[in-house]
C-alpha positions in Angstrom: 6.3 -19.1 5.4 8.2 -15.8 4.4 6.6 -13.4 2.3 7.5 -13.5 -1.3 8.5 -17.1 -1.5 5.5 -17.8 -3.5 3.9 -15.0 -5.9 1.9 -16.5 -8.7 -1.2 -17.8 -6.5 -2.0 -14.1 -5.5 -1.9 -12.9 -8.9 -5.2 -14.7 -9.7 -6.7 -13.7 -6.4 -6.0 -10.0 -7.0 -7.3 -10.1 -10.5 -10.4 -11.9 -9.4 -11.0 -9.2 -6.6 -10.1 -6.4 -9.2 -12.9 -8.0 -11.5 -15.4 -7.7 -8.9 -15.4 -11.1 -7.5 -15.8 -10.8 -3.7 -16.8 -14.6 -3.1 -14.0 -16.2 -1.1 -12.8 -19.7 -0.4 -12.6 -20.8 3.2 -9.4 -19.9 5.0 -8.6 -23.5 5.6 -8.4 -24.2 1.9 -5.7 -21.9 1.1 -2.1 -23.1 0.6 0.0 -20.4 -0.6 1.6 -17.2 0.5 -0.3 -14.3 -1.0 1.6 -11.1 -2.3 0.3 -7.9 -3.5 0.4 -7.0 -7.3 0.0 -3.3 -7.3 2.7 -3.1 -10.1 2.7 0.7 -11.2 -0.6 1.4 -9.6 -0.9 3.5 -6.4 -1.8 1.7 -3.3 -4.5 3.0 -0.9 -5.6 1.9 2.8 -9.0 3.3 3.6 -11.6 2.5 6.0 -15.2 1.6 4.7 -16.3 5.1 5.8 -13.5 7.0 4.4 -13.9 5.0 1.0 -17.4 5.8 0.9 -16.8 9.5 1.4 -14.1 9.6 -1.2 -16.1 7.6 -3.8 -18.9 10.0 -3.6 -17.0 12.5 -5.5 -16.6 11.5 -9.1 -13.1 12.9 -9.4 -11.9 11.1 -6.3 -13.6 7.8 -7.6 -11.9 7.9 -10.8 -8.5 8.3 -9.2 -9.1 5.2 -6.9 -10.7 3.2 -9.6 -7.1 2.3 -11.1 -5.6 1.9 -7.6 -5.1 -1.2 -5.2 -7.3 -0.3 -2.4 -7.2 -2.0 0.8 -10.6 -1.4 2.6 -10.8 -1.9 6.1 -14.0 -3.5 7.1 -15.8 -4.0 10.5 -18.7 -6.0 11.6 -21.0 -6.9 9.0 -19.6 -4.2 6.6 -19.6 -5.5 3.1 -16.9 -5.0 0.7 -17.1 -1.8 -1.8 -18.3 -2.6 -5.5 -17.9 0.9 -6.7 -14.2 0.5 -7.1 -12.2 -2.9 -7.0 -11.1 -3.4 -3.3 -9.1 -5.9 -1.3 -11.2 -6.8 1.9 -9.0 -6.2 4.9 -9.4 -6.3 8.7 -7.2 -4.4 11.3 -5.9 -5.9 14.5 -4.5 -3.9 17.5 -2.6 -6.9 19.1 -1.1 -9.9 17.9 -3.0 -11.8 20.5 -6.5 -10.9 19.0 -5.1 -11.8 15.4 -4.0 -15.2 16.8 -7.1 -15.8 18.6 -9.3 -14.9 15.3 -7.4 -17.1 12.9 -6.8 -20.2 15.4 -10.6 -20.3 16.2 -11.4 -19.8 12.5 -13.8 -16.7 13.1 -12.2 -14.5 10.5 -14.5 -13.7 7.8 -14.3 -15.5 4.7 -14.2 -12.7 2.5 -11.2 -11.0 4.1 -8.1 -11.2 2.1 -5.6 -9.1 4.0 -4.9 -8.5 7.8 -3.3 -5.3 9.6 -1.4 -5.6 12.7 -1.3 -2.2 14.2 0.9 -2.1 17.2 0.8 1.3 19.1 1.7 2.7 22.3 -1.7 2.3 24.0 -3.8 0.2 25.9 -5.2 -1.8 22.9 -1.4 -3.3 22.2 -0.2 -5.5 25.2 2.9 -4.2 26.9 5.2 -7.3 25.8 4.0 -6.8 22.0 5.0 -2.8 22.4 8.5 -3.6 23.7 9.4 -6.2 21.1 7.6 -5.2 17.9 10.1 -6.9 15.6 9.5 -10.2 17.2 5.6 -9.9 17.3 5.4 -8.7 13.7 7.2 -11.5 12.6 4.9 -13.8 14.4 2.1 -12.0 13.0 3.3 -12.3 9.3 3.9 -15.9 9.7 0.4 -16.4 11.1 -1.2 -14.4 8.4 0.9 -16.3 5.5 0.0 -19.6 7.0 -3.7 -18.7 6.6 -3.2 -17.4 3.1 -3.5 -13.8 3.8 -1.8 -10.6 2.7 -0.1 -9.1 5.8 0.0 -5.4 6.5 2.4 -4.1 9.1 1.6 -0.6 10.6 3.9 0.1 13.5 3.3 3.4 15.1 6.0 6.0 15.6 4.9 6.2 19.4 6.3 2.7 20.1 9.7 4.3 20.9 7.9 5.2 24.3 7.2 1.9 25.1 8.6 0.7 28.4 8.2 4.1 29.9 9.8 7.5 29.2 8.9 9.9 26.4 11.2 10.3 23.4 12.2 13.9 22.7 12.2 13.3 19.0 10.1 10.4 18.2 10.8 10.3 14.4 14.4 10.2 15.1 14.2 7.6 17.7 12.0 5.6 15.3 14.4 5.6 12.5 17.4 5.0 15.0 15.8 2.0 16.4 14.8 0.8 12.9 11.4 -0.1 14.2 9.7 0.2 10.9 12.3 -1.9 9.0 12.2 -4.7 11.4 8.2 -4.6 11.5 8.4 -5.0 7.7 10.9 -7.6 7.3 8.4 -10.3 6.6 5.3 -8.1 5.6 3.6 -7.8 2.1 2.7 -4.2 2.8 3.9 -1.9 5.3 2.5 1.7 6.3 4.7 4.2 7.7 2.7 6.2 10.2 4.2 9.5 9.4 0.8 11.5 9.7 2.0 13.3 13.0 4.5 15.3 10.8 2.4 16.0 7.8 2.0 19.8 8.9 5.6 20.0 7.7 6.2 18.6 4.4 9.9 18.6 4.5 10.0 16.6 8.0 7.3 14.3 6.7 9.5 13.5 3.4 12.9 13.0 5.3 11.1 10.6 7.6 9.3 8.7 5.3 12.5 8.6 3.0 14.7 7.4 5.8 12.3 4.7 6.9 11.5 3.7 3.3 15.1 3.1 2.6 15.6 0.9 5.8 12.7 -1.2 4.7 13.8 -1.7 1.2 17.3 -3.1 2.6 15.5 -5.8 4.5 12.4 -6.5 2.3 12.6 -5.0 -1.2 9.5 -6.8 -2.3 7.3 -5.1 0.1 4.8 -2.4 -0.9 5.6 0.6 1.2 3.0 3.1 2.0 2.8 6.4 4.1 0.1 7.5 6.4 -1.9 10.8 6.3 -4.9 12.0 8.6 -7.5 14.5 7.8 -7.7 15.1 11.9 -4.6 14.3 13.7 -4.2 15.8 17.2 -3.2 19.5 17.1 -4.2 22.3 14.6 -6.3 21.8 11.8 -5.0 20.3 8.6 -5.7 21.8 5.1 -6.0 19.9 1.8 -2.6 21.7 0.8 -0.7 20.2 3.8 -1.8 16.8 2.7 -0.8 17.4 -1.0 2.5 18.8 0.1 3.0 15.6 2.3 2.0 13.4 -0.6 4.3 15.1 -3.0 7.2 14.9 -0.4 6.7 11.4 0.1 5.9 10.2 -3.3 9.2 9.4 -4.5 9.7 6.9 -1.5 6.3 5.0 -1.3 3.8 3.5 -3.6 0.9 4.8 -2.1 -0.9 6.2 1.3 -3.2 5.3 4.2 -5.8 8.1 4.2 -7.0 8.4 7.8 -10.3 10.4 8.3 -11.0 9.9 12.0 -13.5 11.2 14.2 -13.6 11.2 18.0 -13.5 7.8 19.6 -11.4 5.1 21.4 -9.0 5.1 18.8 -8.5 9.0 18.5 -9.8 10.4 21.9 -8.5 13.8 20.9 -9.8 14.1 17.6 -12.7 16.4 16.5 -15.4 15.6 14.0 -14.2 13.8 10.8 -13.3 15.7 7.9 -13.7 13.6 4.7 -14.1 16.8 2.7 -10.5 17.4 3.4 -9.4 14.2 2.1 -11.6 14.6 -1.1 -10.0 18.0 -1.9 -6.5 16.6 -1.5 -7.2 13.5 -3.5 -8.6 15.4 -6.3 -5.8 18.0 -6.4 -4.5 18.3 -10.0 -0.7 18.3 -8.8 -1.1 14.5 -7.8 -1.9 13.7 -11.5 1.8 13.6 -12.4 2.8 11.0 -9.7 3.6 7.3 -10.7 0.3 5.3 -10.6 -2.0 8.2 -10.4 -4.6 8.8 -12.9 -5.2 12.2 -14.2 
């Protein structure tokens, strides 16, 4: 079922979540394709740890309280109650998503799923080489189970199949990877965080990919990626704020990554939630659409 065909059913769902209702129906009882209802609110994707760090600061918590927050949960983590959230689970491969849904082992409180295909060992080679096909299949599978589908194709997919692109951002735009991944998605994250040290480059990339996405799927909620600790030199709050301001006219919100060293980020240093808090509470963001003062 294509995203956008049925809109009304998810309104009640998101309203219930916003009211703090986290009790869910069994996936087998879902019969509608959900859609986000962010309206003019900002949207965020945050892990449990990142959300905990941000909401510990009262100013950051106030900024998130009026937003649509997709909280990524793992294991037995429970959804936050300090701000309204959409409980979310992330998958690195279509194979894992398909297996989880077909076996009925997805937690019943999960309302959105992310398919995060990247050029790494966690995403099978065939999925890396043909992201358009696998993102379509993942969207159809998620919608068949009544779930919001979030597409997050990584820029480094341009290197799938061998070789190394001299300009990954340009190759990503040229090959329209983001647009094809977003064609059937409810939400799409443009993984632009590798460019955030240069606000002009970040804004230009986000603008180009966002424009491509809106041609094929104007109903999608489009976000852009940020990170407090990508590979390379240290990130400052000013860099994140400049990137957000550069991309704000093209997206409805951001995925704020607060990574630490681990299997998903082997070159990362210690996590820096303080950088995220300082950026999110910067007064310059208050004038952005959907951001509270």
